[in-house]
DSSP file (Angstrom, degrees, kcal/mol; ACC not computed):
  #  RESIDUE AA STRUCTURE BP1 BP2  ACC     N-H-->O    O-->H-N    N-H-->O    O-->H-N    TCO  KAPPA ALPHA  PHI   PSI    X-CA   Y-CA   Z-CA
    1    1 A M              0   0    0      0, 0.0     2,-0.2     0, 0.0     0, 0.0   0.000 360.0 360.0 360.0 129.2  127.1   -0.5  -39.0
    2    2 A S        -     0   0    0      1,-0.1     2,-0.2     0, 0.0     0, 0.0  -0.588 360.0-111.1 -91.0 151.8  125.4    0.9  -35.9
    3    3 A A        -     0   0    0     -2,-0.2     2,-0.5     1,-0.1    -1,-0.1  -0.509  27.6-120.1 -77.9 146.1  125.1   -0.8  -32.6
    4    4 A V        -     0   0    0     -2,-0.2     2,-0.3     1,-0.0    -1,-0.1  -0.761  28.6-125.4 -86.3 127.3  121.8   -2.0  -31.4
    5    5 A A        -     0   0    0     -2,-0.5     2,-0.1     4,-0.1    -1,-0.0  -0.561  21.5-143.9 -75.7 131.8  120.8   -0.3  -28.1
    6    6 A T     >  -     0   0    0     -2,-0.3     4,-1.3     1,-0.1     6,-0.2  -0.424  29.1-102.6 -85.0 168.6  120.0   -2.7  -25.3
    7    7 A A  T  4>S+     0   0    0      1,-0.2     5,-2.4     2,-0.2     3,-0.4   0.902 126.0  49.2 -57.7 -41.1  117.2   -2.0  -22.8
    8    8 A E  T >45S+     0   0    0      1,-0.2     3,-1.4     3,-0.2    -1,-0.2   0.874 106.1  56.9 -67.1 -36.1  119.9   -1.1  -20.2
    9    9 A G  T 345S+     0   0    0      1,-0.3    -1,-0.2     2,-0.1    -2,-0.2   0.747 106.3  50.1 -66.7 -24.1  121.6    1.2  -22.8
   10   10 A R  T 3<5S-     0   0    0     -4,-1.3    -1,-0.3    -3,-0.4    -2,-0.2   0.390 121.4-107.8 -92.2   2.4  118.3    3.1  -23.2
   11   11 A G  T < 5S+     0   0    0     -3,-1.4     2,-0.3     1,-0.3    -3,-0.2   0.552  73.2 143.0  83.2   7.1  118.0    3.5  -19.4
   12   12 A A      < -     0   0    0     -5,-2.4     2,-0.5    -6,-0.2    -1,-0.3  -0.590  45.0-139.8 -83.8 142.4  115.1    1.0  -19.3
   13   13 A V        -     0   0    0     -2,-0.3     2,-0.7    -3,-0.1    -5,-0.0  -0.873  20.1-122.6-100.1 131.9  114.9   -1.4  -16.4
   14   14 A R        +     0   0    0     -2,-0.5    -6,-0.0     2,-0.0    -2,-0.0  -0.645  41.2 165.6 -78.5 114.0  113.8   -4.9  -17.2
   15   15 A V        -     0   0    0     -2,-0.7    64,-0.1     0, 0.0    66,-0.0  -0.995  36.0-121.3-128.3 123.4  110.7   -5.7  -15.3
   16   16 A P        -     0   0    0      0, 0.0     2,-0.7     0, 0.0    -2,-0.0  -0.348  19.3-134.3 -65.3 145.3  108.6   -8.7  -16.2
   17   17 A V        +     0   0    0      1,-0.1     3,-0.1    61,-0.1    60,-0.0  -0.899  34.8 161.4-101.8 116.6  105.0   -8.0  -17.2
   18   18 A R        +     0   0    0     -2,-0.7     2,-0.3     1,-0.4    -1,-0.1   0.562  67.6  15.0-109.8 -14.0  102.7  -10.5  -15.4
   19   19 A R        -     0   0    0     26,-0.2    59,-1.8     2,-0.0     2,-0.4  -0.969  63.3-153.6-160.4 144.2   99.4   -8.6  -15.8
   20   20 A L  E     -aB  47  77A   0     26,-2.6    28,-3.3    -2,-0.3     2,-0.6  -0.974   7.2-149.3-126.0 138.9   98.1   -5.7  -17.8
   21   21 A T  E     -aB  48  76A   0     55,-2.9    55,-2.7    -2,-0.4     2,-0.6  -0.939  15.0-159.0-104.5 119.8   95.3   -3.2  -17.1
   22   22 A V  E     -aB  49  75A   0     26,-2.8    28,-2.7    -2,-0.6     2,-0.6  -0.890   2.5-155.8-102.7 116.7   93.6   -2.0  -20.3
   23   23 A L  E     +aB  50  74A   0     51,-2.9    51,-1.2    -2,-0.6     2,-0.3  -0.836  22.6 173.0 -94.0 120.1   91.8    1.3  -19.8
   24   24 A Y  E     -a   51   0A   0     26,-1.9    28,-3.4    -2,-0.6     2,-0.9  -0.891  40.8-103.2-128.2 155.8   89.1    1.6  -22.5
   25   25 A D    >   -     0   0    0     -2,-0.3     3,-1.6    26,-0.2     7,-0.2  -0.697  28.2-165.2 -81.2 105.6   86.2    4.1  -23.1
   26   26 A A  T 3  S+     0   0    0     -2,-0.9    -1,-0.2    26,-0.3    25,-0.1   0.664  85.9  58.7 -68.0 -16.5   83.1    2.2  -21.9
   27   27 A Q  T 3  S+     0   0    0    105,-0.0   106,-1.8    -3,-0.0     2,-0.5   0.482  87.1  90.8 -90.4  -2.8   80.9    4.7  -23.8
   28   28 A C    <>  -     0   0    0     -3,-1.6     4,-2.6   104,-0.2     5,-0.2  -0.829  66.5-152.2 -97.3 124.4   82.4    4.0  -27.1
   29   29 A A  H  > S+     0   0    0     -2,-0.5     4,-2.2    97,-0.2    -1,-0.2   0.893  98.1  49.2 -63.3 -40.2   80.7    1.2  -29.1
   30   30 A L  H  > S+     0   0    0     96,-0.5     4,-2.6     2,-0.2    -1,-0.2   0.931 112.2  48.3 -63.7 -44.9   83.9    0.3  -30.9
   31   31 A C  H  > S+     0   0    0      1,-0.2     4,-2.4     2,-0.2    -2,-0.2   0.901 111.6  49.4 -62.8 -41.2   85.9    0.2  -27.6
   32   32 A A  H  X S+     0   0    0     -4,-2.6     4,-2.2    -7,-0.2    -1,-0.2   0.885 110.6  51.2 -65.0 -38.3   83.2   -2.0  -26.0
   33   33 A H  H  X S+     0   0    0     -4,-2.2     4,-2.1     2,-0.2    -2,-0.2   0.934 111.2  46.7 -63.4 -46.5   83.2   -4.3  -29.0
   34   34 A V  H  X S+     0   0    0     -4,-2.6     4,-2.7     1,-0.2    -2,-0.2   0.889 109.7  55.3 -63.7 -38.6   87.0   -4.7  -28.8
   35   35 A R  H  X S+     0   0    0     -4,-2.4     4,-2.1     1,-0.2    -1,-0.2   0.937 108.4  47.4 -58.1 -47.4   86.7   -5.3  -25.0
   36   36 A E  H  X S+     0   0    0     -4,-2.2     4,-1.1     1,-0.2    -1,-0.2   0.880 111.5  51.2 -63.1 -37.8   84.3   -8.2  -25.7
   37   37 A W  H  X S+     0   0    0     -4,-2.1     4,-0.6     1,-0.2     3,-0.5   0.921 108.8  51.3 -63.8 -43.8   86.7   -9.6  -28.3
   38   38 A L  H >< S+     0   0    0     -4,-2.7     3,-1.1     1,-0.2    -2,-0.2   0.880 103.6  58.1 -61.7 -38.8   89.6   -9.4  -25.9
   39   39 A V  H 3< S+     0   0    0     -4,-2.1    -1,-0.2     1,-0.3    -2,-0.2   0.844 106.8  49.3 -59.7 -33.8   87.6  -11.2  -23.2
   40   40 A R  H 3< S+     0   0    0     -4,-1.1    -1,-0.3    -3,-0.5    -2,-0.2   0.565  92.5  97.1 -84.2  -8.7   87.2  -14.2  -25.6
   41   41 A Q  S << S-     0   0    0     -3,-1.1     2,-0.3    -4,-0.6    -3,-0.0  -0.591  83.1-111.1 -85.5 140.4   90.9  -14.4  -26.6
   42   42 A P        -     0   0    0      0, 0.0    55,-2.2     0, 0.0     2,-0.5  -0.552  40.8-148.3 -65.7 128.7   93.3  -16.9  -25.0
   43   43 A Q  B     -D   96   0B   0     -2,-0.3    53,-0.3    53,-0.3    52,-0.1  -0.872  29.6-174.2-110.7 130.2   95.7  -14.7  -22.9
   44   44 A L  S    S+     0   0    0     51,-3.1    52,-0.2    -2,-0.5    -1,-0.1   0.785  93.6  33.5 -82.4 -32.8   99.3  -15.4  -22.2
   45   45 A V  S    S-     0   0    0     50,-1.8    -1,-0.3    47,-0.1   -26,-0.2  -0.994 102.5-112.7-120.9 122.9   99.4  -12.3  -19.9
   46   46 A P        -     0   0    0      0, 0.0   -26,-2.6     0, 0.0     2,-0.5  -0.273  27.8-148.2 -60.3 138.4   96.1  -11.7  -18.1
   47   47 A L  E     -a   20   0A   0    -28,-0.2     2,-0.7    -9,-0.1   -26,-0.2  -0.934   6.1-158.9-109.5 125.9   94.2   -8.5  -19.1
   48   48 A D  E     -a   21   0A   0    -28,-3.3   -26,-2.8    -2,-0.5     2,-0.7  -0.928  14.3-153.4-100.2 114.7   92.2   -6.6  -16.7
   49   49 A L  E     +a   22   0A   0     -2,-0.7     2,-0.4   -28,-0.2   -26,-0.2  -0.812  21.0 174.7 -96.3 114.7   89.7   -4.5  -18.7
   50   50 A V  E     -a   23   0A   0    -28,-2.7   -26,-1.9    -2,-0.7     2,-0.2  -0.956  36.5-108.5-126.9 135.3   88.7   -1.4  -16.8
   51   51 A A  E >   -a   24   0A   0     -2,-0.4     3,-1.6   -28,-0.2     6,-0.4  -0.441  41.4-116.0 -63.4 125.8   86.6    1.6  -17.9
   52   52 A A  T 3  S+     0   0    0    -28,-3.4   -26,-0.3     1,-0.2     3,-0.1  -0.340  97.6  18.0 -62.0 142.0   88.8    4.6  -18.4
   53   53 A G  T 3  S+     0   0    0      1,-0.2    -1,-0.2   -28,-0.1    -2,-0.1   0.389  96.4 130.8  78.8  -4.3   88.0    7.5  -16.0
   54   54 A S  S <> S-     0   0    0     -3,-1.6     4,-2.3     1,-0.1    -1,-0.2  -0.263  74.9-108.3 -77.2 166.8   86.1    5.2  -13.6
   55   55 A Q  H  > S+     0   0    0      1,-0.2     4,-2.3     2,-0.2     5,-0.2   0.882 122.4  54.3 -59.8 -38.3   86.7    5.0   -9.9
   56   56 A E  H  > S+     0   0    0      2,-0.2     4,-2.6     1,-0.2    -1,-0.2   0.905 107.7  49.0 -64.1 -41.4   88.3    1.6  -10.4
   57   57 A A  H  > S+     0   0    0     -6,-0.4     4,-2.4     1,-0.2    -2,-0.2   0.913 112.1  48.6 -63.9 -42.0   90.7    3.1  -13.0
   58   58 A R  H  < S+     0   0    0     -4,-2.3    -2,-0.2     2,-0.2    -1,-0.2   0.863 112.4  49.1 -66.2 -35.8   91.6    6.0  -10.6
   59   59 A R  H  < S+     0   0    0     -4,-2.3    -2,-0.2    -5,-0.2    -1,-0.2   0.929 116.8  40.6 -68.6 -44.8   92.1    3.5   -7.7
   60   60 A R  H  < S+     0   0    0     -4,-2.6    -2,-0.2     1,-0.2    -1,-0.2   0.837 129.2  27.7 -72.6 -33.3   94.4    1.2   -9.8
   61   61 A C    ><  +     0   0    0     -4,-2.4     3,-1.5    -5,-0.2    -1,-0.2  -0.594  66.0 164.0-131.5  69.1   96.4    4.0  -11.5
   62   62 A P  T 3  S+     0   0    0      0, 0.0    -1,-0.1     0, 0.0     4,-0.1   0.739  73.0  57.2 -65.3 -22.8   96.4    7.0   -9.3
   63   63 A G  T 3  S+     0   0    0      2,-0.1     2,-0.1     3,-0.0    -5,-0.1   0.503  86.2 101.0 -87.8  -3.0   99.2    8.8  -11.2
   64   64 A L  S <  S-     0   0    0     -3,-1.5     2,-1.2    -6,-0.1     3,-0.1  -0.437  80.0-116.8 -83.3 154.8   97.6    8.8  -14.6
   65   65 A D     >  -     0   0    0      1,-0.2     4,-1.2    -2,-0.1     3,-0.4  -0.794  33.8-167.6 -82.7  98.4   95.9   11.7  -16.3
   66   66 A H  T  4 S+     0   0    0     -2,-1.2     4,-0.5     1,-0.2    -1,-0.2   0.744  80.1  58.7 -70.8 -23.8   92.5   10.0  -16.4
   67   67 A R  T >> S+     0   0    0      1,-0.2     3,-1.2     2,-0.2     4,-0.5   0.912 104.8  52.0 -66.0 -40.9   90.9   12.5  -18.8
   68   68 A A  H >> S+     0   0    0     -3,-0.4     4,-1.8     1,-0.3     3,-1.0   0.811  98.6  64.7 -65.7 -29.5   93.6   11.7  -21.4
   69   69 A T  H 3< S+     0   0    0     -4,-1.2    -1,-0.3     1,-0.3     5,-0.2   0.709  95.7  59.2 -68.9 -17.2   92.9    7.9  -21.0
   70   70 A L  H <4 S+     0   0    0     -3,-1.2    -1,-0.3    -4,-0.5    66,-0.2   0.741 110.9  41.0 -78.1 -23.5   89.5    8.6  -22.5
   71   71 A D  H << S+     0   0    0     -3,-1.0     2,-0.4    -4,-0.5    -2,-0.2   0.769 123.2  32.3 -92.0 -29.9   91.1   10.0  -25.7
   72   72 A D  S  < S-     0   0    0     -4,-1.8    -1,-0.3   -48,-0.0     0, 0.0  -0.989  88.8-109.4-137.2 124.8   93.9    7.5  -26.1
   73   73 A V        -     0   0    0     -2,-0.4    12,-2.0    -3,-0.1     2,-0.4  -0.243  39.6-165.0 -53.6 135.9   93.9    3.8  -25.2
   74   74 A T  E     -BC  23  84A   0    -51,-1.2   -51,-2.9    -5,-0.2     2,-0.4  -0.987  11.9-168.7-130.7 135.4   96.2    3.3  -22.2
   75   75 A V  E     -BC  22  83A   0      8,-2.9     8,-3.0    -2,-0.4     2,-0.5  -0.989   6.0-161.8-125.4 133.0   97.6    0.0  -20.9
   76   76 A V  E     -BC  21  82A   0    -55,-2.7   -55,-2.9    -2,-0.4     6,-0.2  -0.963   9.9-143.8-119.9 125.2   99.4   -0.2  -17.5
   77   77 A G  E >   -B   20   0A   0      4,-2.7     3,-2.0    -2,-0.5   -57,-0.2  -0.461  26.4-113.5 -82.0 158.2  101.6   -3.1  -16.6
   78   78 A D  T 3  S+     0   0    0    -59,-1.8    -1,-0.1     1,-0.3   -58,-0.1   0.635 117.2  58.4 -67.4 -13.0  101.8   -4.5  -13.1
   79   79 A G  T 3  S-     0   0    0    -60,-0.2    -1,-0.3   -64,-0.1   -62,-0.1   0.264 129.1 -93.5 -96.9  10.7  105.4   -3.2  -12.9
   80   80 A G  S <  S+     0   0    0     -3,-2.0    -2,-0.1     1,-0.3     2,-0.1   0.443  74.8 150.6  93.7   1.4  104.3    0.4  -13.5
   81   81 A Q        -     0   0    0    -66,-0.0    -4,-2.7    -5,-0.0     2,-0.4  -0.415  29.4-158.2 -66.1 140.7  104.9    0.3  -17.3
   82   82 A V  E     -C   76   0A   0     -6,-0.2     2,-0.4    -2,-0.1    -6,-0.2  -0.990  10.8-177.9-126.4 126.3  102.5    2.7  -19.2
   83   83 A Y  E     -C   75   0A   0     -8,-3.0    -8,-2.9    -2,-0.4     2,-0.3  -0.968   5.2-175.4-122.2 136.5  101.8    2.3  -22.9
   84   84 A Q  E >   -C   74   0A   0     -2,-0.4     3,-1.1   -10,-0.2     4,-0.5  -0.940  47.2 -16.8-132.0 155.6   99.6    4.6  -24.9
   85   85 A G  T 3> S+     0   0    0    -12,-2.0     4,-1.8    -2,-0.3     3,-0.3  -0.276 128.8   2.2  60.3-131.2   98.2    4.7  -28.4
   86   86 A T  H 3> S+     0   0    0      1,-0.2     4,-2.2     2,-0.2    -1,-0.3   0.889 134.0  53.7 -58.4 -43.6   99.9    2.4  -30.9
   87   87 A A  H <> S+     0   0    0     -3,-1.1     4,-2.3     1,-0.2    -1,-0.2   0.868 105.8  55.1 -61.0 -35.9  102.3    1.0  -28.3
   88   88 A A  H  > S+     0   0    0     -4,-0.5     4,-2.2    -3,-0.3    -1,-0.2   0.922 108.2  47.5 -63.4 -43.9   99.3    0.1  -26.1
   89   89 A W  H  X S+     0   0    0     -4,-1.8     4,-2.4     1,-0.2    -2,-0.2   0.891 111.1  51.0 -66.0 -38.2   97.6   -1.9  -28.9
   90   90 A I  H  X S+     0   0    0     -4,-2.2     4,-2.3     1,-0.2    -1,-0.2   0.913 110.1  49.7 -65.2 -40.9  100.8   -3.7  -29.7
   91   91 A V  H  X S+     0   0    0     -4,-2.3     4,-1.4     2,-0.2    -2,-0.2   0.890 109.4  52.0 -64.9 -38.7  101.3   -4.7  -26.0
   92   92 A V  H  X S+     0   0    0     -4,-2.2     4,-0.6     1,-0.2     3,-0.4   0.933 110.7  47.3 -63.5 -44.6   97.7   -5.9  -25.9
   93   93 A L  H >< S+     0   0    0     -4,-2.4     3,-1.2     1,-0.2     6,-0.3   0.889 107.8  57.2 -62.2 -37.6   98.3   -8.1  -28.9
   94   94 A W  H 3< S+     0   0    0     -4,-2.3    -1,-0.2     1,-0.3    -2,-0.2   0.817 102.2  56.1 -61.0 -31.3  101.5   -9.3  -27.3
   95   95 A A  H 3< S+     0   0    0     -4,-1.4   -51,-3.1    -3,-0.4   -50,-1.8   0.648  92.8  86.2 -76.2 -14.8   99.5  -10.5  -24.3
   96   96 A L  B XX S-D   43   0B   0     -3,-1.2     4,-1.1    -4,-0.6     3,-1.0  -0.750  74.6-139.7 -95.4 131.8   97.3  -12.7  -26.5
   97   97 A R  G >4 S+     0   0    0    -55,-2.2     3,-0.5    -2,-0.4    -1,-0.1   0.904 101.4  40.5 -53.4 -49.5   98.4  -16.2  -27.4
   98   98 A E  G 34 S+     0   0    0    -56,-0.5    -1,-0.3     1,-0.2     4,-0.2   0.569 120.3  44.0 -81.4  -7.4   97.3  -16.2  -31.0
   99   99 A H  G <> S+     0   0    0     -3,-1.0     4,-2.1    -6,-0.3    -1,-0.2   0.380  79.4  97.4-119.4   2.4   98.4  -12.6  -31.7
  100  100 A R  H <X S+     0   0    0     -4,-1.1     4,-2.1    -3,-0.5     5,-0.2   0.911  84.1  53.8 -60.6 -42.5  101.9  -12.5  -30.1
  101  101 A P  H  > S+     0   0    0      0, 0.0     4,-1.9     0, 0.0    -1,-0.2   0.908 109.0  49.8 -58.6 -38.9  103.7  -13.2  -33.4
  102  102 A L  H  > S+     0   0    0      1,-0.2     4,-2.7     2,-0.2    -2,-0.2   0.904 107.3  54.6 -64.3 -40.9  101.8  -10.3  -35.0
  103  103 A A  H  X S+     0   0    0     -4,-2.1     4,-1.1     1,-0.2    -1,-0.2   0.901 106.6  51.3 -59.8 -40.9  102.8   -8.0  -32.1
  104  104 A H  H  < S+     0   0    0     -4,-2.1     3,-0.3     1,-0.2    -1,-0.2   0.907 111.3  47.6 -63.1 -41.0  106.4   -8.9  -32.7
  105  105 A K  H >< S+     0   0    0     -4,-1.9     3,-1.3     1,-0.2     6,-0.4   0.897 110.9  51.4 -66.1 -39.6  106.0   -8.0  -36.4
  106  106 A L  H 3< S+     0   0    0     -4,-2.7    -1,-0.2     1,-0.2     9,-0.2   0.672  98.7  66.2 -72.5 -15.9  104.3   -4.7  -35.5
  107  107 A S  T 3< S+     0   0    0     -4,-1.1    -1,-0.2    -3,-0.3    -2,-0.2   0.494  83.5  93.4 -85.0  -1.6  107.0   -3.7  -33.1
  108  108 A T  S <> S-     0   0    0     -3,-1.3     4,-2.8    -4,-0.2     5,-0.2  -0.430  95.6-102.6 -81.0 163.6  109.5   -3.4  -36.0
  109  109 A P  H  > S+     0   0    0      0, 0.0     4,-1.2     0, 0.0    -1,-0.1   0.910 124.8  42.3 -54.8 -43.6  110.1    0.0  -37.6
  110  110 A A  H  > S+     0   0    0      1,-0.2     4,-1.6     2,-0.2     5,-0.1   0.899 114.4  51.9 -69.5 -39.3  108.0   -1.0  -40.6
  111  111 A G  H  > S+     0   0    0     -6,-0.4     4,-3.1     1,-0.2     5,-0.2   0.863 102.4  58.9 -65.1 -36.6  105.3   -2.6  -38.4
  112  112 A I  H  X S+     0   0    0     -4,-2.8     4,-2.9     1,-0.2    -1,-0.2   0.907 104.5  51.1 -60.1 -41.8  105.0    0.5  -36.2
  113  113 A R  H  X S+     0   0    0     -4,-1.2     4,-2.0    -5,-0.2    -1,-0.2   0.919 112.6  46.0 -62.2 -42.6  104.0    2.5  -39.3
  114  114 A L  H  X S+     0   0    0     -4,-1.6     4,-2.1     2,-0.2    -2,-0.2   0.931 113.8  48.1 -64.4 -46.1  101.4   -0.1  -40.2
  115  115 A A  H  X S+     0   0    0     -4,-3.1     4,-2.5     1,-0.2    -2,-0.2   0.902 109.9  52.5 -62.9 -41.4  100.1   -0.3  -36.6
  116  116 A K  H  X S+     0   0    0     -4,-2.9     4,-2.6    -5,-0.2    -1,-0.2   0.906 108.4  50.9 -62.7 -40.6   99.9    3.5  -36.3
  117  117 A G  H  X S+     0   0    0     -4,-2.0     4,-2.3    -5,-0.2    -1,-0.2   0.904 110.7  48.9 -61.8 -41.5   97.8    3.7  -39.4
  118  118 A A  H  X S+     0   0    0     -4,-2.1     4,-2.3     2,-0.2    -2,-0.2   0.904 111.9  48.7 -65.3 -41.0   95.4    1.1  -38.1
  119  119 A V  H  X S+     0   0    0     -4,-2.5     4,-2.3     2,-0.2    -2,-0.2   0.908 111.6  49.4 -66.2 -41.5   95.1    2.9  -34.8
  120  120 A L  H  X S+     0   0    0     -4,-2.6     4,-2.1     2,-0.2    -2,-0.2   0.897 110.7  50.4 -64.6 -39.6   94.5    6.2  -36.5
  121  121 A A  H  X S+     0   0    0     -4,-2.3     4,-2.2     2,-0.2    -2,-0.2   0.918 110.7  49.1 -63.6 -42.8   91.8    4.6  -38.7
  122  122 A A  H  X S+     0   0    0     -4,-2.3     4,-1.4     1,-0.2    -2,-0.2   0.902 109.9  51.9 -62.9 -40.2   90.1    3.1  -35.7
  123  123 A A  H  X S+     0   0    0     -4,-2.3     4,-0.5     1,-0.2    -1,-0.2   0.892 109.3  50.3 -63.5 -38.9   90.2    6.5  -34.0
  124  124 A K  H  X S+     0   0    0     -4,-2.1     4,-0.6     1,-0.2     3,-0.3   0.907 116.7  39.9 -65.9 -41.8   88.5    8.1  -37.0
  125  125 A W  H  X>S+     0   0    0     -4,-2.2     5,-1.4     1,-0.2     4,-1.1   0.662  90.9  97.6 -79.5 -16.1   85.8    5.5  -37.2
  126  126 A R  H  <5S+     0   0    0     -4,-1.4   -96,-0.5     1,-0.2     6,-0.5   0.845  98.4  15.1 -46.0 -55.8   85.3    5.4  -33.4
  127  127 A G  H  X>S+     0   0    0     -4,-0.5     5,-1.3    -3,-0.3     4,-0.6   0.922 130.3  43.7 -87.8 -48.0   82.4    7.7  -33.1
  128  128 A A  H  <5S+     0   0    0     -4,-0.6     3,-0.4     1,-0.2    -2,-0.2   0.952 121.2  31.7 -68.5 -53.6   81.0    8.1  -36.6
  129  129 A Q  T  <5S+     0   0    0     -4,-1.1    -1,-0.2     1,-0.2    -3,-0.2   0.800 124.2  42.9 -79.1 -29.2   81.0    4.5  -37.9
  130  130 A W  T  4<S-     0   0    0     -5,-1.4    -1,-0.2    -4,-0.2    -2,-0.2   0.337 107.2-115.4-103.4   7.6   80.4    2.6  -34.7
  131  131 A G  T  <5 -     0   0    0     -4,-0.6    -3,-0.2    -3,-0.4    -4,-0.2   0.878  39.9-166.3  66.2  37.8   77.7    4.9  -33.2
  132  132 A G      < -     0   0    0     -5,-1.3  -104,-0.2    -6,-0.5    -1,-0.1  -0.258  19.7-138.6 -56.2 144.2   79.7    6.0  -30.2
  133  133 A T  S    S+     0   0    0   -106,-1.8     2,-0.3     1,-0.2    13,-0.3   0.678  80.1  11.3 -81.6 -16.7   77.6    7.7  -27.6
  134  134 A A        -     0   0    0   -107,-0.4     2,-0.5    10,-0.2    10,-0.2  -0.992  53.3-153.0-158.0 151.0   80.2   10.4  -26.9
  135  135 A Y  E     -E  143   0C   0      8,-2.2     8,-3.2    -2,-0.3     2,-0.3  -0.988  26.9-171.3-123.8 119.1   83.4   11.9  -28.2
  136  136 A R  E     -E  142   0C   0     -2,-0.5     2,-0.3     6,-0.3     6,-0.2  -0.847  10.6-156.4-114.2 147.3   85.5   13.5  -25.5
  137  137 A R    >   -     0   0    0      4,-2.7     3,-1.7    -2,-0.3   -69,-0.0  -0.864  29.7-116.8-116.3 156.2   88.6   15.6  -25.6
  138  138 A A  T 3  S+     0   0    0     -2,-0.3   -70,-0.1     1,-0.3   -71,-0.1   0.727 109.1  68.2 -63.9 -22.5   91.2   16.1  -22.9
  139  139 A D  T 3  S-     0   0    0      2,-0.1    -1,-0.3   -72,-0.1     3,-0.1   0.455 122.2 -97.4 -81.0   2.6   90.4   19.8  -22.6
  140  140 A G  S <  S+     0   0    0     -3,-1.7    12,-2.5     1,-0.4     2,-0.3   0.264  84.1 124.9 106.2 -12.4   86.9   19.1  -21.2
  141  141 A W  E     - F   0 151C   0     10,-0.2    -4,-2.7     8,-0.1    -1,-0.4  -0.611  34.0-179.1 -83.1 141.7   84.8   19.3  -24.4
  142  142 A A  E     -EF 136 150C   0      8,-2.6     8,-3.0    -2,-0.3     2,-0.5  -0.993  19.4-144.8-138.7 145.3   82.6   16.4  -25.3
  143  143 A Y  E     -EF 135 149C   0     -8,-3.2    -8,-2.2    -2,-0.3     6,-0.2  -0.958  16.0-177.9-111.6 125.1   80.2   15.8  -28.2
  144  144 A R  E >>  - F   0 148C   0      4,-2.3     4,-3.6    -2,-0.5     3,-1.5  -0.987  27.0-137.6-119.3 126.3   77.1   13.8  -27.5
  145  145 A P  T 34 S+     0   0    0      0, 0.0    -1,-0.1     0, 0.0   -11,-0.1   0.819 104.6  46.3 -53.5 -33.1   74.8   13.1  -30.5
  146  146 A D  T 34 S+     0   0    0    -13,-0.3   -13,-0.0     1,-0.1    -3,-0.0   0.671 128.3  23.2 -84.7 -16.0   71.7   13.8  -28.5
  147  147 A Q  T <4 S-     0   0    0     -3,-1.5     2,-0.2     1,-0.3    -1,-0.1   0.552  93.6-138.1-125.0 -14.3   73.0   17.0  -26.8
  148  148 A G  E  <  -F  144   0C   0     -4,-3.6    -4,-2.3     2,-0.0     2,-0.3  -0.554  63.2  -4.5  84.2-155.6   75.7   18.5  -29.1
  149  149 A W  E     -F  143   0C   0     -6,-0.2     2,-0.3    -2,-0.2    -6,-0.2  -0.575  67.3-177.9 -78.9 133.9   78.9   19.9  -27.6
  150  150 A I  E     -F  142   0C   0     -8,-3.0    -8,-2.6    -2,-0.3     2,-0.5  -0.968  17.0-141.1-130.1 144.7   79.1   20.1  -23.8
  151  151 A Y  E     +F  141   0C   0     -2,-0.3   -10,-0.2   -10,-0.2   -11,-0.1  -0.938  19.2 174.5-112.2 127.8   81.9   21.5  -21.6
  152  152 A S        -     0   0    0    -12,-2.5     3,-0.1    -2,-0.5    -2,-0.0  -0.984  37.0-119.4-124.2 115.8   82.9   19.8  -18.3
  153  153 A P        -     0   0    0      0, 0.0   -13,-0.2     0, 0.0   -14,-0.1  -0.226  39.8 -94.6 -55.6 142.9   86.0   21.4  -16.7
  154  154 A P        -     0   0    0      0, 0.0   -15,-0.1     0, 0.0   -16,-0.0  -0.250  45.0-106.3 -57.2 145.1   88.9   19.0  -16.4
  155  155 A A        -     0   0    0      1,-0.1     3,-0.3    -3,-0.1     5,-0.1  -0.318  17.4-128.9 -70.0 157.0   89.1   17.3  -13.0
  156  156 A C    >   +     0   0    0      1,-0.2     3,-1.5     3,-0.1     5,-0.1  -0.253  55.9 141.4-101.5  43.3   91.8   18.4  -10.6
  157  157 A D  T 3  S+     0   0    0      1,-0.3    -1,-0.2    -2,-0.1   -92,-0.0   0.866  77.7  30.4 -54.0 -42.6   93.1   14.8   -9.9
  158  158 A N  T 3  S-     0   0    0     -3,-0.3    -1,-0.3   -95,-0.0    -2,-0.1   0.082 117.3 -99.2-110.5  24.0   96.8   15.8   -9.8
  159  159 A G  S <  S+     0   0    0     -3,-1.5    -2,-0.1     1,-0.1    -3,-0.1   0.721  84.7 131.0  69.5  20.6   96.5   19.3   -8.4
  160  160 A G        +     0   0    0     -5,-0.1     2,-0.2     2,-0.0    -1,-0.1   0.411  35.8 106.2 -87.9   2.7   96.9   20.7  -11.9
  161  161 A C  S    S-     0   0    0     -5,-0.1     2,-0.1     1,-0.1    -5,-0.0  -0.544  72.6-116.4 -84.3 147.6   93.9   23.1  -11.8
  162  162 A S        -     0   0    0     -2,-0.2    -1,-0.1     1,-0.1    -2,-0.0  -0.414  13.8-132.7 -76.2 159.6   94.3   26.8  -11.4
  163  163 A S              0   0    0      1,-0.2    -1,-0.1    -2,-0.1    -2,-0.0   0.147 360.0 360.0 -99.6  19.4   93.0   28.5   -8.3
  164  164 A R              0   0    0      0, 0.0    -1,-0.2     0, 0.0    -2,-0.0   0.492 360.0 360.0 -71.9 360.0   91.3   31.3  -10.3
């Protein structure tokens, strides 16, 4: 029988989460729909819904790769916790009164597989099925239905740009 690792055993520091900032793609119809749904849900932990890549997102979360937050849902806790992808969705459900039990189920090994499948399905449908206005990638390429593929060089937020 193997021992269960505690938070301290994994090097994690226990910090209570009192507020979460959810960074969502404001140009994505599916993301905007989910944002509106979240606003209507009773929250056990308050959610601040902020457009990813916006000035407000950069002000609140200066250390994040803001281009990457447009590709993958990102949630930031008030204690500095950062959750992305499947973990971000589970944390958001955990913050909602009526969905906290589901979040606990999804945080199990079997639940994680189910949650990951749901997140991947949503990502696939994001632009095509929901009429998203843009699909962006972290490398600077974006697809806009009215213009096709466009390239915008990545921003140099964290000094990561070459000087060539």
